[in-house]
C-alpha beads as a LAMMPS data file, in Angstrom:
LAMMPS data file: protein, C-alpha beads

312 atoms
311 bonds

1 atom types
1 bond types

-500.0 500.0 xlo xhi
-500.0 500.0 ylo yhi
-500.0 500.0 zlo zhi

Masses

1 110.0

Atoms # bond

1 1 1 0.000 0.000 0.000
2 1 1 1.488 3.299 -1.127
3 1 1 1.530 6.219 1.314
4 1 1 1.986 9.888 0.427
5 1 1 2.886 12.763 2.750
6 1 1 1.534 16.292 2.395
7 1 1 3.722 18.783 4.233
8 1 1 7.445 18.186 4.673
9 1 1 8.017 21.077 7.086
10 1 1 8.071 18.921 10.204
11 1 1 10.373 16.172 11.503
12 1 1 7.252 14.009 11.811
13 1 1 7.407 13.468 8.036
14 1 1 10.908 12.040 8.344
15 1 1 10.340 9.993 11.483
16 1 1 7.065 8.483 10.257
17 1 1 8.769 7.518 6.984
18 1 1 11.609 5.816 8.849
19 1 1 9.092 3.718 10.776
20 1 1 6.867 2.815 7.811
21 1 1 9.723 2.130 5.382
22 1 1 11.696 -0.042 7.774
23 1 1 12.277 -3.296 5.836
24 1 1 12.010 -5.218 9.107
25 1 1 8.621 -3.752 10.051
26 1 1 6.092 -6.335 11.209
27 1 1 2.407 -6.531 12.071
28 1 1 0.322 -3.497 11.166
29 1 1 3.445 -1.588 10.135
30 1 1 4.310 -4.103 7.418
31 1 1 3.310 -3.613 3.768
32 1 1 3.011 0.190 3.981
33 1 1 5.584 2.305 2.142
34 1 1 5.924 6.071 1.868
35 1 1 6.523 6.636 -1.850
36 1 1 5.781 10.339 -2.430
37 1 1 5.883 13.663 -0.644
38 1 1 4.678 17.199 -1.331
39 1 1 6.850 19.792 0.481
40 1 1 4.166 22.399 1.142
41 1 1 5.216 24.626 4.007
42 1 1 3.948 27.975 5.260
43 1 1 5.666 30.956 3.582
44 1 1 4.934 33.265 6.544
45 1 1 6.193 30.856 9.205
46 1 1 9.986 30.941 9.770
47 1 1 10.134 27.553 11.499
48 1 1 8.443 26.089 8.414
49 1 1 11.014 27.634 6.046
50 1 1 13.836 26.292 8.188
51 1 1 12.456 22.755 8.195
52 1 1 10.954 22.126 4.762
53 1 1 14.186 22.036 2.761
54 1 1 15.983 19.806 5.256
55 1 1 13.105 17.340 5.576
56 1 1 12.583 17.250 1.807
57 1 1 16.218 16.321 1.230
58 1 1 16.048 13.635 3.900
59 1 1 13.044 12.044 2.220
60 1 1 14.779 12.173 -1.152
61 1 1 17.620 10.282 0.495
62 1 1 15.114 7.594 1.463
63 1 1 13.991 7.201 -2.174
64 1 1 10.738 9.104 -1.656
65 1 1 9.597 10.910 -4.812
66 1 1 9.057 14.646 -4.298
67 1 1 6.111 16.003 -6.292
68 1 1 4.962 19.506 -7.198
69 1 1 1.337 19.485 -6.030
70 1 1 -1.143 17.799 -3.738
71 1 1 -3.147 16.621 -6.760
72 1 1 -0.091 14.889 -8.212
73 1 1 0.622 13.210 -4.895
74 1 1 -2.950 11.949 -4.503
75 1 1 -2.807 10.302 -7.945
76 1 1 0.285 8.292 -6.955
77 1 1 -0.788 6.901 -3.578
78 1 1 -3.443 4.858 -1.807
79 1 1 -3.215 6.555 1.602
80 1 1 -2.296 10.032 2.853
81 1 1 -0.527 11.547 5.842
82 1 1 -1.271 15.268 6.195
83 1 1 1.759 16.490 8.149
84 1 1 1.929 20.257 7.543
85 1 1 3.017 21.568 10.913
86 1 1 0.337 24.213 11.363
87 1 1 -3.350 24.088 10.758
88 1 1 -4.183 26.986 8.441
89 1 1 -3.575 25.137 5.124
90 1 1 -5.059 21.819 6.233
91 1 1 -8.562 22.290 4.839
92 1 1 -7.391 23.076 1.315
93 1 1 -4.603 20.490 1.393
94 1 1 -6.905 17.669 2.443
95 1 1 -9.680 18.349 -0.079
96 1 1 -8.144 16.382 -2.994
97 1 1 -7.359 13.376 -0.806
98 1 1 -10.860 13.194 0.668
99 1 1 -12.498 13.782 -2.719
100 1 1 -10.439 10.914 -4.164
101 1 1 -11.477 8.583 -1.345
102 1 1 -7.944 8.229 0.039
103 1 1 -7.988 7.427 3.786
104 1 1 -6.100 10.211 5.552
105 1 1 -4.398 10.848 8.874
106 1 1 -4.292 14.537 9.846
107 1 1 -1.473 15.384 12.208
108 1 1 -2.243 17.804 15.005
109 1 1 -3.819 20.269 14.846
110 1 1 -6.685 19.271 12.566
111 1 1 -7.019 22.936 11.618
112 1 1 -6.341 26.437 12.887
113 1 1 -9.991 27.103 13.804
114 1 1 -12.972 25.145 15.039
115 1 1 -14.858 26.224 11.896
116 1 1 -12.259 24.600 9.634
117 1 1 -12.234 21.514 11.858
118 1 1 -15.998 21.192 11.376
119 1 1 -15.598 21.704 7.618
120 1 1 -12.960 18.979 7.351
121 1 1 -15.072 16.363 9.104
122 1 1 -18.166 17.391 7.145
123 1 1 -16.210 17.024 3.925
124 1 1 -14.931 13.601 4.970
125 1 1 -18.502 12.530 5.700
126 1 1 -19.800 13.852 2.383
127 1 1 -17.035 12.036 0.492
128 1 1 -17.349 8.868 2.557
129 1 1 -13.599 8.954 3.190
130 1 1 -12.279 7.789 6.564
131 1 1 -9.919 10.134 8.384
132 1 1 -8.761 10.842 11.901
133 1 1 -6.437 13.094 13.838
134 1 1 -4.494 12.677 17.049
135 1 1 -1.548 13.869 19.071
136 1 1 1.155 11.241 19.493
137 1 1 0.861 11.751 23.253
138 1 1 -2.477 9.916 23.341
139 1 1 -0.898 6.553 22.556
140 1 1 2.398 6.605 24.454
141 1 1 2.872 4.191 27.318
142 1 1 2.682 6.820 30.076
143 1 1 -0.788 8.039 29.080
144 1 1 -2.069 4.538 28.316
145 1 1 -0.753 3.489 31.734
146 1 1 -2.613 6.312 33.471
147 1 1 -5.864 5.385 31.729
148 1 1 -5.553 1.724 32.691
149 1 1 -3.972 1.960 36.154
150 1 1 -5.893 -0.541 38.336
151 1 1 -5.025 1.384 41.511
152 1 1 -7.179 4.351 40.539
153 1 1 -10.638 2.867 40.734
154 1 1 -13.089 5.122 38.910
155 1 1 -11.453 8.240 37.439
156 1 1 -13.043 11.356 38.922
157 1 1 -10.662 14.094 37.754
158 1 1 -7.448 14.931 35.951
159 1 1 -4.904 17.737 35.731
160 1 1 -3.017 17.521 32.419
161 1 1 -0.209 19.763 31.210
162 1 1 1.933 20.338 28.156
163 1 1 3.933 23.128 26.482
164 1 1 1.997 26.202 25.410
165 1 1 3.690 28.253 22.724
166 1 1 2.323 31.668 21.794
167 1 1 1.958 32.132 18.039
168 1 1 0.617 34.962 15.912
169 1 1 -0.926 32.775 13.232
170 1 1 -3.460 30.876 15.345
171 1 1 -4.488 29.915 18.857
172 1 1 -1.649 28.604 21.000
173 1 1 -4.036 25.982 22.340
174 1 1 -4.683 24.682 18.836
175 1 1 -1.013 24.848 17.915
176 1 1 0.678 23.058 20.816
177 1 1 -1.615 23.054 23.812
178 1 1 -3.580 20.388 21.952
179 1 1 -1.083 17.811 23.294
180 1 1 -2.165 18.423 26.877
181 1 1 -5.840 18.862 26.031
182 1 1 -5.814 15.547 24.178
183 1 1 -4.139 13.938 27.202
184 1 1 -6.976 15.296 29.346
185 1 1 -9.671 13.862 27.053
186 1 1 -7.872 10.543 26.659
187 1 1 -8.034 10.125 30.437
188 1 1 -11.399 11.764 31.189
189 1 1 -13.315 10.728 28.081
190 1 1 -15.868 12.884 26.287
191 1 1 -18.790 14.701 27.865
192 1 1 -17.278 18.074 28.771
193 1 1 -20.006 20.726 28.944
194 1 1 -18.296 24.038 29.748
195 1 1 -14.913 25.616 30.376
196 1 1 -13.401 28.539 32.220
197 1 1 -9.968 29.862 31.309
198 1 1 -7.793 32.139 33.396
199 1 1 -4.244 33.431 33.105
200 1 1 -1.932 32.913 36.055
201 1 1 1.693 33.927 36.310
202 1 1 3.631 32.098 33.592
203 1 1 0.860 29.761 32.521
204 1 1 -2.664 29.321 31.161
205 1 1 -5.214 27.322 33.124
206 1 1 -8.387 25.884 31.584
207 1 1 -10.954 24.142 33.786
208 1 1 -13.596 21.920 32.221
209 1 1 -16.742 20.594 33.864
210 1 1 -18.062 17.257 32.576
211 1 1 -21.748 16.369 32.363
212 1 1 -21.437 13.952 35.304
213 1 1 -19.893 16.638 37.531
214 1 1 -16.271 15.596 37.150
215 1 1 -13.683 18.347 36.707
216 1 1 -10.564 18.284 34.549
217 1 1 -7.942 20.942 33.942
218 1 1 -5.336 21.759 31.334
219 1 1 -2.289 23.806 32.320
220 1 1 -0.225 25.304 29.507
221 1 1 3.441 25.631 30.358
222 1 1 5.304 28.556 28.837
223 1 1 8.949 29.634 28.629
224 1 1 9.962 26.790 26.322
225 1 1 9.771 24.039 28.963
226 1 1 9.016 20.763 27.166
227 1 1 7.088 19.093 29.969
228 1 1 4.153 16.750 29.500
229 1 1 2.164 14.781 32.039
230 1 1 -0.951 14.363 34.127
231 1 1 -2.171 13.777 37.643
232 1 1 -5.210 11.517 37.708
233 1 1 -7.641 11.420 40.621
234 1 1 -9.468 8.172 41.222
235 1 1 -11.863 6.930 43.851
236 1 1 -9.090 4.720 45.267
237 1 1 -5.833 6.550 44.513
238 1 1 -4.130 9.569 42.980
239 1 1 -1.528 8.774 40.318
240 1 1 0.888 11.075 38.493
241 1 1 3.144 10.379 35.528
242 1 1 5.424 12.746 33.705
243 1 1 6.164 12.153 30.069
244 1 1 9.738 12.030 28.837
245 1 1 9.922 12.839 25.127
246 1 1 12.611 10.175 24.763
247 1 1 13.696 9.125 21.290
248 1 1 11.495 9.642 18.252
249 1 1 10.687 5.941 17.887
250 1 1 9.453 5.715 21.488
251 1 1 7.176 8.716 20.980
252 1 1 5.991 8.163 17.407
253 1 1 5.851 4.414 16.847
254 1 1 2.663 3.854 18.915
255 1 1 0.883 6.552 16.887
256 1 1 2.236 5.286 13.564
257 1 1 1.096 1.769 14.502
258 1 1 -2.417 3.123 15.105
259 1 1 -2.303 4.970 11.774
260 1 1 -1.218 1.785 9.994
261 1 1 -4.036 -0.191 11.603
262 1 1 -6.488 2.533 10.568
263 1 1 -5.191 2.447 6.987
264 1 1 -5.760 -1.302 6.839
265 1 1 -9.156 -1.424 8.555
266 1 1 -10.685 1.967 7.757
267 1 1 -11.683 2.245 11.436
268 1 1 -10.351 5.400 13.129
269 1 1 -9.031 4.935 16.693
270 1 1 -10.269 8.431 17.583
271 1 1 -13.774 9.383 16.494
272 1 1 -14.696 12.593 14.722
273 1 1 -17.039 13.375 17.616
274 1 1 -14.228 13.200 20.183
275 1 1 -11.876 15.327 18.097
276 1 1 -14.595 17.927 17.535
277 1 1 -15.192 18.042 21.297
278 1 1 -11.470 18.546 21.926
279 1 1 -11.355 21.463 19.513
280 1 1 -14.617 22.887 20.898
281 1 1 -13.004 22.749 24.362
282 1 1 -10.085 24.822 23.082
283 1 1 -12.301 27.302 21.219
284 1 1 -14.489 27.718 24.305
285 1 1 -11.329 28.300 26.354
286 1 1 -10.211 31.041 23.968
287 1 1 -13.633 32.679 24.173
288 1 1 -13.610 32.434 27.970
289 1 1 -10.276 34.225 28.082
290 1 1 -11.591 37.006 25.826
291 1 1 -14.601 37.373 28.156
292 1 1 -12.478 37.719 31.272
293 1 1 -12.843 34.157 32.519
294 1 1 -16.594 33.664 32.081
295 1 1 -17.844 30.075 31.595
296 1 1 -18.434 29.127 27.945
297 1 1 -20.342 26.031 26.847
298 1 1 -18.939 23.678 24.239
299 1 1 -22.339 23.369 22.600
300 1 1 -22.502 27.124 22.005
301 1 1 -19.172 27.266 20.186
302 1 1 -19.973 24.134 18.178
303 1 1 -23.284 25.642 17.101
304 1 1 -21.529 28.844 16.022
305 1 1 -18.906 26.874 14.107
306 1 1 -21.493 24.730 12.334
307 1 1 -23.436 27.806 11.286
308 1 1 -20.268 29.464 9.964
309 1 1 -19.286 26.285 8.120
310 1 1 -22.710 26.060 6.511
311 1 1 -22.439 29.626 5.201
312 1 1 -19.079 29.071 3.497

Bonds

1 1 1 2
2 1 2 3
3 1 3 4
4 1 4 5
5 1 5 6
6 1 6 7
7 1 7 8
8 1 8 9
9 1 9 10
10 1 10 11
11 1 11 12
12 1 12 13
13 1 13 14
14 1 14 15
15 1 15 16
16 1 16 17
17 1 17 18
18 1 18 19
19 1 19 20
20 1 20 21
21 1 21 22
22 1 22 23
23 1 23 24
24 1 24 25
25 1 25 26
26 1 26 27
27 1 27 28
28 1 28 29
29 1 29 30
30 1 30 31
31 1 31 32
32 1 32 33
33 1 33 34
34 1 34 35
35 1 35 36
36 1 36 37
37 1 37 38
38 1 38 39
39 1 39 40
40 1 40 41
41 1 41 42
42 1 42 43
43 1 43 44
44 1 44 45
45 1 45 46
46 1 46 47
47 1 47 48
48 1 48 49
49 1 49 50
50 1 50 51
51 1 51 52
52 1 52 53
53 1 53 54
54 1 54 55
55 1 55 56
56 1 56 57
57 1 57 58
58 1 58 59
59 1 59 60
60 1 60 61
61 1 61 62
62 1 62 63
63 1 63 64
64 1 64 65
65 1 65 66
66 1 66 67
67 1 67 68
68 1 68 69
69 1 69 70
70 1 70 71
71 1 71 72
72 1 72 73
73 1 73 74
74 1 74 75
75 1 75 76
76 1 76 77
77 1 77 78
78 1 78 79
79 1 79 80
80 1 80 81
81 1 81 82
82 1 82 83
83 1 83 84
84 1 84 85
85 1 85 86
86 1 86 87
87 1 87 88
88 1 88 89
89 1 89 90
90 1 90 91
91 1 91 92
92 1 92 93
93 1 93 94
94 1 94 95
95 1 95 96
96 1 96 97
97 1 97 98
98 1 98 99
99 1 99 100
100 1 100 101
101 1 101 102
102 1 102 103
103 1 103 104
104 1 104 105
105 1 105 106
106 1 106 107
107 1 107 108
108 1 108 109
109 1 109 110
110 1 110 111
111 1 111 112
112 1 112 113
113 1 113 114
114 1 114 115
115 1 115 116
116 1 116 117
117 1 117 118
118 1 118 119
119 1 119 120
120 1 120 121
121 1 121 122
122 1 122 123
123 1 123 124
124 1 124 125
125 1 125 126
126 1 126 127
127 1 127 128
128 1 128 129
129 1 129 130
130 1 130 131
131 1 131 132
132 1 132 133
133 1 133 134
134 1 134 135
135 1 135 136
136 1 136 137
137 1 137 138
138 1 138 139
139 1 139 140
140 1 140 141
141 1 141 142
142 1 142 143
143 1 143 144
144 1 144 145
145 1 145 146
146 1 146 147
147 1 147 148
148 1 148 149
149 1 149 150
150 1 150 151
151 1 151 152
152 1 152 153
153 1 153 154
154 1 154 155
155 1 155 156
156 1 156 157
157 1 157 158
158 1 158 159
159 1 159 160
160 1 160 161
161 1 161 162
162 1 162 163
163 1 163 164
164 1 164 165
165 1 165 166
166 1 166 167
167 1 167 168
168 1 168 169
169 1 169 170
170 1 170 171
171 1 171 172
172 1 172 173
173 1 173 174
174 1 174 175
175 1 175 176
176 1 176 177
177 1 177 178
178 1 178 179
179 1 179 180
180 1 180 181
181 1 181 182
182 1 182 183
183 1 183 184
184 1 184 185
185 1 185 186
186 1 186 187
187 1 187 188
188 1 188 189
189 1 189 190
190 1 190 191
191 1 191 192
192 1 192 193
193 1 193 194
194 1 194 195
195 1 195 196
196 1 196 197
197 1 197 198
198 1 198 199
199 1 199 200
200 1 200 201
201 1 201 202
202 1 202 203
203 1 203 204
204 1 204 205
205 1 205 206
206 1 206 207
207 1 207 208
208 1 208 209
209 1 209 210
210 1 210 211
211 1 211 212
212 1 212 213
213 1 213 214
214 1 214 215
215 1 215 216
216 1 216 217
217 1 217 218
218 1 218 219
219 1 219 220
220 1 220 221
221 1 221 222
222 1 222 223
223 1 223 224
224 1 224 225
225 1 225 226
226 1 226 227
227 1 227 228
228 1 228 229
229 1 229 230
230 1 230 231
231 1 231 232
232 1 232 233
233 1 233 234
234 1 234 235
235 1 235 236
236 1 236 237
237 1 237 238
238 1 238 239
239 1 239 240
240 1 240 241
241 1 241 242
242 1 242 243
243 1 243 244
244 1 244 245
245 1 245 246
246 1 246 247
247 1 247 248
248 1 248 249
249 1 249 250
250 1 250 251
251 1 251 252
252 1 252 253
253 1 253 254
254 1 254 255
255 1 255 256
256 1 256 257
257 1 257 258
258 1 258 259
259 1 259 260
260 1 260 261
261 1 261 262
262 1 262 263
263 1 263 264
264 1 264 265
265 1 265 266
266 1 266 267
267 1 267 268
268 1 268 269
269 1 269 270
270 1 270 271
271 1 271 272
272 1 272 273
273 1 273 274
274 1 274 275
275 1 275 276
276 1 276 277
277 1 277 278
278 1 278 279
279 1 279 280
280 1 280 281
281 1 281 282
282 1 282 283
283 1 283 284
284 1 284 285
285 1 285 286
286 1 286 287
287 1 287 288
288 1 288 289
289 1 289 290
290 1 290 291
291 1 291 292
292 1 292 293
293 1 293 294
294 1 294 295
295 1 295 296
296 1 296 297
297 1 297 298
298 1 298 299
299 1 299 300
300 1 300 301
301 1 301 302
302 1 302 303
303 1 303 304
304 1 304 305
305 1 305 306
306 1 306 307
307 1 307 308
308 1 308 309
309 1 309 310
310 1 310 311
311 1 311 312
């Protein structure tokens, strides 16, 4: 099965290719080969300029054909990885793949806005093309271990954290805070109803209330500290685990294995409904901050986004 990558401005493109094109790959990772890549990149994003040329040359060195357009790439492959490092171009980049019925993984973030996130999943539904998105953090052993720790009993709350990097081009939550928010939802599950967001010295704090009364928080860590983790509160114990980025294979291989399984089965490991709730959580948090910390419901921002998507 031939895989194509859209967006070579992130090390993910290189690391995912190393894993998929490993001649000794077994199980779900076997029989998938990255054969083509479209460089893409964001012309107004310096970190994209710095990365795209280097990653493109690395893929050439792995015998990956570099093509001049998304349309050309889609014609050459069976499956697509959308890897562009920021979300603004995702909607337009994914259109040809979804229209052609090519199952697609969308690396985080799905998009730069909740409206575009809604549009992408609507388009996938209209085309009947399976797709999903996820942070790699969801599938690493530390988070899986927290979800399944038998000492906890029933999970009643969670404090998750991850880096939070301010950017001009879209919400910092969407850009990098999504790692910690996805950790929170992986542990707590869906069903968040409203959020409140406040700024405290050196960090951002978002508190979500779930429909069953449970409370979960996301803390965004600034100043370039690459720290990930969560404290989980159960009826029988409180458990914390910090996440060491480790080597790329340790971080990425669990996600790539899930992507490979999805490509072979067509069954996404993360539903569209859960991803939409995650992005509604972040949009509601942004609105809460603009309103001085007032509670904002997820349903209200989803309704606004659906209306905006329908008008476009």
